[in-house]
C-alpha positions, 0 to 999 in steps of 0.5 A, a space after each residue: 721207669 718211675 711207674 713201675 717203681 711205684 708199683 713196687 713200693 706198693 705191692 712191698 707196702 701191702 704186703 708188710 702191712 699183711 704180715 704185720 696183722 698176722 702177728 698180732 692175730 697170731 698174739 691175740 689167739 696166743 694170749 687167750 689159749 694161755 688165759 684159758 689154760 689157767 682158768 682152774 680158780 687158783 687150783 693145780 691141775 687134779 688127777 685121776 690116780 690109781 685107775 684101773 680095769 681088770 677083767 674079773 673085779 669089781 670095786 670088788 672086791 674087791 678085783 683083783 687086790 683091795 677088798 672092799 668095808 665089810 658091815 653086813 654079813 654074806 646073805 645067802 646067792 641070789 640065783 635069780 640075778 644071772 648077772 651077778 652069778 655069771 659074774 661070779 663063775 668067771 670070775 671063779 674059773 679064771 683064778 681057779 682055772 676050771 671050766 665055768 660051769 664047774 664054779 656051781 656052788 655059788 655060796 661058796 663063792 660069795 662067801 669067798 669073794 666076802 671075806 677075801 682081802 681080809 688082813 690076817 690076825 693070830 685069835 683074829 675072829 672078825 671082818 677086821 681082821 682073822 685068822 686061819 682057823 676062824 675063818 675055816 670054821 666060818 666058811 664051813 658054818 656058812 656054807 655046809 652049816 658043818 661046825 667045826 672045831 676052833 683051832 688047826 690042831 684041832 681041826 686036823 684032829 677031829 676030821 677023817 683024814 683022807 688022801 690028797 687025791 681023794 680030795 674035793 671041795 669042803 675038804 680041809 687042807 692041813 700045813 706045819 708052818 712053825 712048831 711041830 704040830 698043825 699051825 695053818 687050815 684051808 679049805 680046799 675048792 679045786 683043781 689044787 686049789 684052797 681058801 685060807 688066811 695067809 699071815 702076807 696077804 690075808 684071805 686069799 686062794 692059793 696052789 696046793 702046788 706052790 714051793 711053799 705050801 708043798 713043803 709044809 702040806 701036812 694032810 688033809 681031813 674031811 668033816 662032810 657027810 
């Protein structure tokens, strides 16, 4: 009986010693992980903010939001760079909701992409800020090598007026957003979409069927022969 008692006491002693050892190891592991988490040279953890991936955008232009810093005028599109051409086609086919193969005037879309997001300012004509008529004047000159007058009203007066169903790429679309005359202008692209410098969003592409533009629309004009 005494011998059995001694065996039980010995087993309990071994078990108690093992538990103490495990607790000691666990304490060492926890302190090690805690120490590791604080090794950042005394600096707070740093995270990457504002990172997003949007199909059809570049950083781009630009994607879909801010425009890159503009330091040089747009260059003729390099059609030899098939990767860039394919990217531009997919991007603007998505924006315009047209087939990819319909995006063919790459110089037009490169210029739009270059100016995209440039803020609006009345009388502006630079990369810092630009107004609607300066944007159309620049686009017509760079893309179509055609000179048009400076103001929206002058561009309306000097263009050949056409019906809406006749609109094709490069035509001008005119609006009365304030006052009694023509106060806003854009360049028609396709599928009721036009590029323009808007007061609220800067250079952007909008739809003629949007409720605001539909009520302000005053006609279209053609300057290309």
